[in-house]
N, C-alpha and C positions, 0 to 999 in steps of 0.2 A: 505492501500500498506507498501510497506516496503520502513524504510527510507535504506539510502547512508549513510555506514560513512568511511571517506579516512582514517584515522591515525588507524595503527597499533601499539602497544607497546608490547615492550622485555621487562619480569623483569626478573631485578636483578637475574644474579646466571644460566636465561636463555640465549643459545645459538640458535641464527637465524640461520638458515639451508642456506637462500638467504638476502643480503642487499635489495635485486628491488621491492620483491613481494611476498606474502606467499601463498603458497598453495593450496587449500585445495578441494577434491573430494568425493561426494558419491555415493557408488555405491549402489541398492535398490534391494532386492528381490534376491541373487543371489543363483542358485541351488547349494544344496546337498543331493548327493546319501546318502542312508541308513546304516547300521554299517553292517556290516557283522555277528553279535551276539553280543555278552554282554561283554561289554567297549569294542569296539570296535572302532577305529579312523576313519575319514573321513579326507583324504586332497582332497582341492580345488586349481588348480593352477589362479592364477588373471593372467590373461598374455594381452600385447599390450596396456602399457602405455606409453607414448608417454615425456620420458624424465624428470623422476621421481629425483630427486635431491638424494644425494650419500647418506645422512641422513634424513629419513618423521618415522612419527607415522602412524600406522594403528590402526584404532580401531573395533571393530567387533560387533555386538549384533547378536548373533547365533540361536534365535526365537527360541531356545527348550530349555531345560534343560539340558546344556553343558559349560564346558571349552575349550577355543579356545587358540590356538597362530600360531606367522605367522615366517616364517622360508624362506628363501632361495631369499628374498630380492633382488632386480637389481634395473635398471634404468626402467625395462618395465615391470616390474612385482613383484610379491611374494606368498607364497602359505598359505593359511590358511587351519590348522587344528583342526575340530571340537571332542572333546572328551566327550562322555557323563560321568556325575559330580561323578554320581554312577557307577560302574564296575561291579551291574546288568543288567544295563538299555544298551538297544540298540537303539542309535538312528537313526530317521526318519529322511524318503526324507524330503524334507522343500528347504528353502530358511535364508539367514540372509544376514544381512545389512554391509554396511564398509564404514567405510571416513576415508581418507588418510590425510594426515597434515605436511605441510614443513614449 
């Protein structure tokens, strides 16, 4: 059984986004389509979140040999873009995992 921990410390130099809570959410197995060809990126918009803070971090496990970045961040969602690490490669249809932290 998990052990509940009730204290959160913010290290010196870090800026807490909210003073009264920590926001953590995970989305597993988010579907992505295949790339249209070698080197082509695939953008996946994720929406429908309820009141994300003004500043938050998004971590992505792409599930394949790809790089990723996050854009269009708002209070209700963001877009994850996957790009094959090698320009000669093509992204496969599959899924990736996302963690949001603030």
